[in-house]
C-alpha positions as CSV (number, residue, x, y, z in Angstrom):
1,X,163.1,73.6,114.9
2,X,165.7,72.2,112.5
3,X,166.3,68.5,112.6
4,X,169.1,66.4,111.1
5,X,170.0,62.7,111.1
6,X,172.8,61.4,113.2
7,X,174.0,57.9,114.0
8,X,173.7,57.1,117.7
9,X,176.1,55.4,120.0
10,X,174.3,54.4,123.2
11,X,176.7,54.1,126.1
12,X,176.5,53.6,129.9
13,X,178.2,56.9,130.3
14,X,177.5,60.6,129.8
15,X,179.6,62.7,127.4
16,X,179.8,66.5,128.0
17,X,180.6,69.2,125.4
18,X,184.5,69.5,125.1
19,X,184.9,66.2,127.1
20,X,187.1,63.3,126.0
21,X,185.7,59.9,125.1
22,X,188.0,57.0,124.4
23,X,186.3,54.2,122.6
24,X,187.2,50.6,121.6
25,X,185.2,49.7,118.5
26,X,184.6,46.0,117.6
27,X,181.0,45.7,116.3
28,X,180.7,45.9,112.5
29,X,177.9,48.4,112.7
30,X,180.1,50.8,114.6
31,X,183.2,50.1,112.4
32,X,180.9,51.1,109.5
33,X,179.7,54.2,111.4
34,X,183.3,55.3,112.1
35,X,184.2,54.8,108.4
36,X,181.3,57.0,107.4
37,X,182.0,59.7,110.0
38,X,185.7,59.9,108.9
39,X,184.7,60.0,105.2
40,X,182.2,62.8,105.7
41,X,183.9,64.6,108.5
42,X,180.8,64.2,110.6
43,X,180.0,63.1,114.2
44,X,177.7,60.7,116.0
45,X,175.5,61.1,119.0
46,X,176.5,59.7,122.4
47,X,173.4,59.1,124.5
48,X,173.0,57.5,127.9
49,X,171.8,53.9,127.7
50,X,168.7,53.7,129.9
51,X,167.7,50.1,129.0
52,X,169.4,47.5,126.9
53,X,173.1,46.7,126.3
54,X,175.9,48.6,124.7
55,X,176.7,45.7,122.5
56,X,173.8,44.0,120.7
57,X,170.2,44.8,120.1
58,X,168.0,47.8,120.3
59,X,168.5,50.3,123.2
60,X,166.4,52.7,125.1
61,X,168.3,56.0,125.6
62,X,168.0,59.3,127.3
63,X,166.6,62.1,125.1
64,X,169.5,64.5,125.7
65,X,173.0,63.6,124.6
66,X,176.1,65.1,123.0
67,X,177.5,64.9,119.5
68,X,181.0,63.4,119.4
69,X,183.7,64.0,116.9
70,X,186.6,61.6,116.2
71,X,189.9,63.4,116.8
72,X,192.3,60.5,116.7
73,X,192.3,56.7,116.1
74,X,194.7,53.8,116.1
75,X,194.8,50.0,116.0
76,X,194.9,48.6,119.6
77,X,197.1,45.7,120.7
78,X,194.1,43.5,120.8
79,X,193.3,44.3,117.2
80,X,190.3,46.6,118.0
81,X,189.9,50.1,116.7
82,X,190.7,52.7,119.3
83,X,189.1,56.1,119.0
84,X,189.6,59.4,120.8
85,X,186.5,61.5,120.5
86,X,185.6,64.9,121.9
87,X,182.1,66.1,122.8
88,X,180.7,68.9,120.7
89,X,177.2,70.3,121.2
90,X,174.4,68.9,123.2
91,X,171.6,67.3,121.2
92,X,168.0,66.2,121.7
93,X,166.8,63.0,120.2
94,X,163.4,63.6,118.6
95,X,162.9,60.3,116.9
96,X,165.1,57.2,116.8
97,X,165.1,53.9,114.9
98,X,167.4,51.0,114.2
99,X,168.7,50.2,110.7
100,X,168.9,46.7,109.3
101,X,172.6,46.4,110.3
102,X,171.7,47.3,113.9
103,X,173.0,50.8,113.9
104,X,170.8,53.3,115.8
105,X,169.9,56.4,113.9
106,X,168.0,59.5,115.1
107,X,166.5,62.7,114.0
108,X,168.1,65.2,116.4
109,X,167.9,68.8,117.3
110,X,171.0,70.8,118.2
111,X,170.7,72.4,121.6
112,X,172.1,75.8,122.2
113,X,175.7,76.0,123.6
114,X,176.2,77.1,127.2
115,X,176.2,80.8,127.5
116,X,179.7,81.9,128.4
117,X,179.4,83.1,132.0
118,X,182.2,83.4,134.6
119,X,182.6,81.0,137.5
120,X,180.5,82.5,140.3
121,X,182.4,83.8,143.3
122,X,180.8,81.2,145.6
123,X,182.2,78.5,143.3
124,X,185.7,79.8,142.9
125,X,187.2,77.0,145.0
126,X,185.8,74.5,142.5
127,X,187.8,76.2,139.7
128,X,190.9,76.0,142.0
129,X,190.4,72.3,142.6
130,X,190.2,71.7,138.9
131,X,193.2,73.8,138.1
132,X,195.1,71.9,140.8
133,X,194.4,68.4,139.2
134,X,194.5,69.5,135.6
135,X,198.3,68.8,135.0
136,X,197.6,65.1,136.0
137,X,194.9,64.8,133.3
138,X,197.2,65.4,130.4
139,X,196.6,62.0,128.8
140,X,192.8,61.9,128.5
141,X,192.5,65.6,128.1
142,X,195.2,66.1,125.6
143,X,192.7,67.4,123.0
144,X,190.8,69.7,125.4
145,X,191.9,73.3,125.8
146,X,191.3,74.5,129.4
147,X,188.8,77.3,130.0
148,X,189.0,77.7,133.8
149,X,187.1,81.0,133.8
150,X,183.9,79.6,132.2
151,X,181.3,78.2,134.6
152,X,180.0,75.6,132.1
153,X,183.4,74.3,131.1
154,X,184.5,74.0,134.8
155,X,181.1,72.3,135.7
156,X,181.4,69.8,132.8
157,X,184.9,68.8,133.7
158,X,184.1,68.3,137.4
159,X,181.0,66.3,136.5
160,X,183.1,64.1,134.3
161,X,185.8,63.6,137.0
162,X,183.8,63.3,140.2
163,X,182.5,59.8,141.1
164,X,178.8,60.6,140.4
165,X,175.9,58.3,139.6
166,X,175.1,58.3,135.9
167,X,171.6,59.6,136.7
168,X,173.2,62.7,138.3
169,X,175.6,63.1,135.4
170,X,172.7,63.0,133.0
171,X,170.6,65.6,134.9
172,X,173.7,67.9,134.9
173,X,174.0,67.5,131.2
174,X,170.4,68.4,130.8
175,X,170.7,71.6,132.9
176,X,170.9,74.6,130.6
177,X,172.2,77.2,133.1
178,X,176.0,76.6,133.5
179,X,176.3,78.6,136.8
180,X,173.5,76.6,138.3
181,X,175.1,73.4,137.1
182,X,178.2,74.4,139.0
183,X,176.2,75.3,142.1
184,X,174.5,71.9,142.1
185,X,177.9,70.2,141.8
186,X,179.5,72.3,144.6
187,X,178.2,70.4,147.6
188,X,179.0,67.0,146.0
189,X,182.6,68.1,145.3
190,X,183.0,69.7,148.8
191,X,181.7,66.6,150.5
192,X,184.3,64.4,148.7
193,X,187.2,66.8,149.6
194,X,186.5,66.7,153.4
C-alpha cells in the first residue's frame, strides 16, 4: 500500500470522481491550501464531515473521499475566492491530523478507479433520464465530459443530482462495483419519477 500526504477539505457534501464542486474560499488556511495546490499543480481531499463544522476547528470525517483538482477560479462579487473543482480518484484516509494553522492533512491511499463497464440493460432507463436532463446542466458540468455508456459515470452523476441523504451518497461513493451502485440507485430514481 502506497501512501501520500494530501490536504483535506471536510465538507457536508460528497464529491464523486468526475463530479463538479464549486467552492467559496474565505478561511486563511484554505486560501493557503489553494495557493499551494495551484503552485504545485496538486489536489486536495474532499471528505464528508461526520462531526464538527466546515469552518473552524477539528473535524471528524468519513474514511473514503475524493481528490479534487482546481480547474478554474475567480474573485467573487463578495470578495471571496470562487473555485471550480472536479473530482478525481477516490481516496481512503489512513491517518489525519491538524496543522498549527488549522489545515487538516492526511496520509491517504489512492483507491482503484471504477472498472469501465457498460450500463446494465435493466438500468438503461436511468441513462436515458440523465441524457434527457444533461443539456440543462451545462453550467455546473461545463468541465465534465459525458460518458453515458459507463455504469460508474452514470451512477455518479445520478447520485450527485438526486435529492439523497448524505449518508446514502457516502455509501454509494464507497461501493466499488459501478453496476451495483447503479442498481442500488435505480429504485430511488424510479420512485422520484413516478
